[in-house]
MIFIPA-612698 format. One record per residue: x, y, z of N, C-alpha, C, CB in turn; residue in one letter. Coordinates in steps of 0.1 Angstrom, whole numbers, padded with zeros to 4 digits, always signed. Glycine has a CB too. Layout:
N
XYZXYZXYZXYZa ...
// end
This chain:
156
+0130+0073-0025+0143+0067-0023+0141+0048-0017+0152+0078-0009x +0127+0047-0007+0130+0033-0002+0129+0026-0013+0121+0026+0010x +0118+0027-0029+0118+0015-0035+0131+0016-0041+0108+0012-0045x +0141+0022-0046+0157+0025-0049+0167+0015-0041+0161+0041-0043x +0164+0021-0029+0170+0014-0018+0165-0003-0016+0165+0024-0004x +0153-0008-0018+0150-0021-0015+0153-0026-0033+0133-0022-0007x +0154-0022-0043+0151-0028-0053+0170-0027-0061+0137-0019-0060x +0178-0023-0051+0190-0022-0055+0199-0034-0052+0194-0010-0051x +0209-0039-0064+0214-0054-0062+0231-0052-0059+0211-0065-0078x +0229-0037-0050+0243-0040-0050+0248-0033-0036+0252-0032-0064x +0252-0042-0028+0250-0039-0014+0261-0029-0010+0250-0053-0005x +0270-0025-0017+0284-0014-0016+0278-0001-0022+0300-0020-0025x +0266+0001-0027+0265+0007-0040+0263+0023-0017+0245+0000-0059x +0267+0033-0022+0268+0044-0014+0255+0053-0012+0279+0051-0020x +0248+0054+0001+0236+0062-0002+0238+0072+0015+0218+0051-0004x +0228+0086+0013+0230+0094+0021+0227+0086+0034+0222+0106+0018x +0238+0091+0044+0233+0079+0057+0221+0083+0066+0245+0078+0069x +0223+0099+0069+0205+0105+0069+0198+0097+0063+0201+0119+0061x +0197+0100+0053+0178+0096+0045+0178+0078+0041+0174+0108+0024x +0190+0074+0044+0189+0058+0041+0180+0054+0057+0208+0049+0039x +0189+0062+0071+0179+0058+0079+0169+0057+0085+0179+0058+0081x +0164+0072+0077+0146+0075+0075+0143+0068+0067+0139+0089+0071x +0146+0068+0056+0134+0056+0049+0131+0042+0055+0139+0052+0033x +0146+0040+0064+0144+0025+0067+0132+0024+0080+0160+0017+0073x +0134+0035+0087+0128+0038+0097+0133+0034+0108+0117+0035+0096x +0145+0038+0108+0156+0035+0123+0153+0046+0132+0174+0036+0120x +0152+0046+0143+0147+0049+0150+0153+0069+0157+0149+0037+0157x +0148+0075+0153+0148+0092+0157+0168+0092+0166+0128+0098+0173x +0167+0086+0174+0175+0091+0186+0188+0081+0175+0169+0085+0206x +0185+0072+0170+0196+0061+0165+0204+0072+0150+0185+0041+0158x +0193+0080+0142+0195+0086+0136+0207+0100+0136+0183+0087+0136x +0197+0104+0147+0207+0113+0154+0222+0115+0157+0204+0114+0162x +0222+0102+0161+0239+0095+0169+0245+0100+0154+0242+0071+0173x +0241+0092+0144+0252+0088+0133+0252+0104+0126+0246+0074+0120x +0243+0112+0128+0240+0116+0124+0249+0133+0125+0230+0109+0127x +0252+0133+0139+0260+0144+0146+0274+0133+0154+0247+0155+0160x +0275+0124+0156+0282+0121+0160+0293+0111+0153+0277+0118+0168x +0303+0113+0143+0317+0112+0139+0306+0097+0130+0335+0110+0155x +0298+0103+0120+0294+0089+0107+0299+0096+0099+0277+0083+0102x +0301+0087+0087+0303+0083+0074+0290+0098+0067+0298+0061+0072x +0292+0109+0052+0281+0110+0052+0272+0097+0044+0282+0122+0047x +0281+0093+0036+0273+0084+0027+0279+0068+0040+0279+0086+0004x +0266+0059+0032+0267+0049+0038+0263+0035+0026+0259+0051+0049x +0269+0028+0033+0264+0012+0019+0255+0001+0029+0284-0001+0012x +0248-0004+0028+0233-0011+0031+0245-0024+0040+0220-0018+0011x +0256-0027+0034+0267-0038+0034+0276-0028+0049+0279-0040+0015x +0273-0018+0049+0284-0011+0062+0270-0010+0072+0294+0009+0058x +0259-0007+0070+0250-0008+0079+0247-0021+0080+0239-0001+0078x +0243-0031+0077+0242-0045+0082+0256-0043+0090+0240-0059+0069x +0262-0045+0085+0279-0046+0097+0280-0033+0110+0298-0041+0085x +0273-0029+0109+0270-0014+0123+0259-0023+0137+0255+0006+0113x +0250-0036+0127+0242-0035+0134+0245-0047+0141+0230-0033+0129x +0249-0055+0128+0257-0069+0134+0267-0069+0130+0253-0084+0132x +0280-0071+0139+0295-0072+0131+0295-0088+0128+0311-0067+0141x +0305-0089+0121+0312-0103+0114+0321-0107+0125+0320-0100+0099x +0328-0094+0136+0338-0099+0145+0332-0110+0155+0345-0087+0152x +0337-0118+0161+0332-0127+0175+0340-0123+0185+0331-0144+0174x +0330-0118+0196+0341-0117+0209+0346-0132+0216+0332-0108+0224x +0356-0124+0224+0364-0136+0231+0353-0144+0237+0376-0133+0242x +0346-0136+0242+0339-0148+0250+0320-0157+0245+0337-0138+0267x +0318-0167+0243+0315-0174+0238+0297-0169+0238+0321-0187+0243x +0288-0169+0227+0277-0165+0228+0270-0152+0229+0274-0171+0235x +0282-0145+0226+0284-0131+0229+0278-0125+0206+0307-0129+0238x +0278-0113+0208+0271-0114+0198+0278-0094+0196+0252-0120+0201x +0287-0093+0186+0294-0079+0188+0282-0070+0176+0316-0080+0184x +0280-0056+0180+0273-0046+0172+0274-0034+0178+0259-0049+0170x +0285-0033+0171+0290-0012+0171+0281-0002+0171+0298-0005+0158x +0271-0010+0165+0262+0006+0168+0257+0008+0184+0245+0006+0157x +0266-0003+0193+0259+0001+0204+0271+0011+0210+0252-0012+0214x +0284+0014+0201+0292+0021+0207+0290+0037+0207+0304+0017+0200x +0281+0041+0196+0272+0047+0191+0265+0060+0205+0263+0035+0186x +0264+0068+0205+0261+0075+0214+0244+0080+0214+0272+0086+0213x +0236+0076+0223+0227+0076+0228+0216+0060+0220+0223+0092+0227x +0221+0056+0216+0217+0044+0206+0221+0026+0219+0232+0046+0187x +0209+0029+0229+0213+0016+0233+0205+0002+0230+0213+0018+0247x +0200-0006+0242+0192-0018+0232+0179-0018+0229+0192-0032+0237x +0175-0008+0229+0161-0003+0221+0166+0000+0208+0151+0012+0228x +0173+0005+0206+0182+0009+0196+0184-0003+0186+0197+0013+0202x +0192-0008+0193+0197-0019+0182+0182-0032+0182+0215-0027+0189x +0173-0031+0190+0164-0038+0185+0153-0031+0179+0161-0046+0193x +0156-0018+0176+0146-0011+0164+0151-0012+0149+0143+0005+0166x +0166-0013+0151+0172-0012+0138+0172-0029+0132+0188-0005+0141x +0173-0038+0138+0169-0046+0135+0156-0056+0136+0176-0048+0136x +0145-0046+0139+0133-0046+0133+0132-0041+0120+0124-0040+0140x +0139-0029+0116+0134-0020+0102+0145-0030+0093+0138+0001+0102x +0153-0030+0098+0163-0042+0085+0153-0058+0084+0184-0049+0094x +0148-0065+0092+0137-0076+0090+0125-0068+0082+0131-0084+0106x +0116-0060+0083+0111-0057+0080+0108-0048+0061+0112-0054+0090x +0124-0047+0058+0126-0039+0048+0127-0058+0035+0144-0025+0053x +0121-0052+0026+0120-0061+0014+0132-0063+0004+0109-0056+0006x +0141-0060+0008+0154-0059+0004+0153-0071-0011+0166-0064+0020x +0162-0070-0023+0161-0077-0033+0171-0096-0023+0170-0066-0049x +0166-0104-0034+0172-0116-0030+0188-0115-0019+0174-0123-0045x +0197-0112-0031+0208-0110-0025+0217-0102-0014+0210-0110-0032x +0207-0093-0011+0211-0083+0003+0202-0091+0010+0208-0063+0005x +0193-0098+0006+0181-0104+0015+0191-0117+0026+0165-0114+0002x +0195-0125+0019+0205-0135+0021+0216-0128+0030+0209-0141+0008x +0224-0117+0027+0234-0112+0034+0231-0108+0048+0240-0102+0027x +0217-0098+0054+0212-0096+0062+0204-0111+0070+0205-0085+0058x +0204-0122+0063+0197-0133+0067+0207-0139+0077+0192-0143+0056x +0213-0141+0068+0230-0148+0079+0233-0140+0089+0247-0151+0071x +0239-0128+0087+0237-0119+0100+0230-0121+0110+0234-0107+0097x +0213-0123+0108+0199-0125+0119+0200-0136+0122+0184-0124+0115x +0206-0146+0118+0211-0158+0118+0218-0159+0131+0220-0160+0106x +0231-0153+0132+0238-0150+0141+0236-0146+0150+0244-0146+0139x +0225-0132+0146+0220-0131+0161+0215-0138+0169+0213-0124+0162x +0206-0148+0164+0200-0158+0170+0201-0170+0176+0195-0159+0165x +0219-0165+0176+0222-0180+0179+0229-0176+0192+0232-0190+0167x +0230-0162+0192+0241-0157+0206+0228-0157+0215+0251-0139+0206x +0236-0154+0229+0232-0150+0243+0230-0136+0243+0242-0153+0254x +0240-0126+0242+0237-0114+0246+0244-0102+0238+0242-0113+0260x +0246-0092+0235+0249-0084+0226+0256-0075+0231+0240-0080+0219x +0267-0068+0228+0278-0060+0232+0287-0056+0221+0284-0066+0242x +0292-0037+0228+0291-0031+0216+0307-0037+0215+0287-0013+0215x +0315-0030+0203+0324-0031+0192+0340-0032+0203+0322-0015+0180x +0340-0012+0206+0347-0008+0216+0348-0001+0227+0353-0005+0212x +0338+0009+0226+0341+0017+0238+0331+0014+0251+0339+0033+0235x +0322+0011+0249+0312-0001+0257+0311-0018+0258+0301+0000+0253x +0314-0017+0272+0321-0034+0272+0310-0037+0281+0341-0039+0280x +0297-0032+0283+0285-0041+0289+0276-0044+0279+0277-0033+0299x +0273-0055+0281+0264-0063+0273+0250-0062+0278+0267-0078+0272x +0240-0070+0270+0227-0072+0272+0222-0083+0270+0220-0066+0266x +0208-0090+0275+0208-0104+0269+0198-0102+0255+0202-0117+0281x +0201-0110+0251+0195-0110+0238+0179-0121+0238+0207-0116+0227x +0172-0115+0247+0160-0122+0251+0148-0122+0243+0157-0119+0263x +0135-0131+0245+0127-0133+0240+0116-0117+0239+0123-0145+0246x +0116-0112+0253+0112-0102+0252+0116-0089+0245+0111-0102+0259x +0130-0087+0239+0132-0078+0233+0130-0083+0217+0144-0073+0237x +0132-0097+0212+0128-0095+0202+0109-0097+0198+0136-0103+0197x +0104-0096+0206+0091-0096+0204+0087-0079+0200+0085-0102+0218x +0093-0070+0210+0092-0059+0210+0095-0053+0194+0101-0055+0220x +0106-0056+0194+0108-0057+0177+0100-0059+0170+0116-0065+0173x +0097-0074+0167+0085-0079+0162+0076-0071+0158+0078-0086+0171x +0069-0064+0167+0056-0059+0171+0058-0044+0160+0055-0056+0192x +0067-0043+0165+0071-0028+0153+0072-0029+0140+0085-0021+0155x +0076-0044+0137+0079-0044+0126+0069-0038+0110+0082-0058+0127x +0056-0048+0116+0050-0047+0103+0042-0033+0104+0040-0060+0099x +0035-0030+0116+0030-0017+0116+0039-0002+0107+0030-0015+0133x +0051-0002+0113+0059+0007+0108+0061+0008+0094+0069+0006+0113x +0066-0011+0089+0068-0007+0071+0060-0005+0067+0072-0016+0061x +0044+0000+0072+0030+0005+0063+0036+0018+0064+0012+0004+0070x +0038+0025+0078+0037+0037+0079+0047+0043+0070+0038+0039+0093x +0057+0041+0072+0072+0038+0069+0066+0041+0049+0078+0015+0075x +0060+0033+0046+0056+0033+0032+0053+0048+0024+0043+0024+0033x +0043+0044+0030+0029+0059+0032+0038+0075+0031+0020+0058+0055x +0048+0071+0041+0056+0082+0045+0063+0091+0034+0065+0076+0053x +0069+0075+0026+0079+0078+0016+0075+0075+0008+0090+0073+0015x +0065+0078+0001+0060+0070-0008+0059+0088-0019+0044+0059-0001x +0057+0097-0012+0057+0114-0018+0073+0121-0019+0046+0126-0007x +0079+0113-0011+0094+0121-0014+0105+0118-0019+0100+0125-0005x +0110+0130-0023+0118+0126-0035+0131+0119-0030+0123+0140-0044x +0134+0112-0042+0149+0104-0039+0165+0106-0042+0148+0093-0046x +0168+0108-0029+0184+0117-0037+0195+0104-0033+0191+0137-0027x +0205+0102-0041+0210+0091-0046+0224+0092-0048+0204+0088-0056x +0230+0087-0042+0246+0094-0045+0251+0076-0048+0258+0106-0025x +0264+0082-0062+0266+0073-0068+0282+0070-0067+0261+0075-0082x 
// end
């Protein structure tokens, strides 16, 4: 499934939420949050990108909105791990561009906040960024090895 996910040109193609999070290497608590707490069974890459970094702006300048933080058991570490996993993924150029624009928005922000339930905020600092970057390359290699033998369920 990883190859199909990385080689798709359609950011709106639906995938099994659980499988997509697993093959991208999104941390276990985050994937359980999506699996057991009001998550759609199928999700597109565009929807996943919007959950991690929203296009919406907070009323306070310098704040990044992440609807992902409204999910139970997803905290700042889950946010950073999701950002790292999406940075490490080698998507097709048009999908990579969508993520790059969202990522640049994050780099211009000072703090991250949930969209609805939780209005607490956390700083977007270098420590978090380095934490996510250290994981990226090593986890990408592990993920590719683990996913090479898995069947590829796909929803159209």
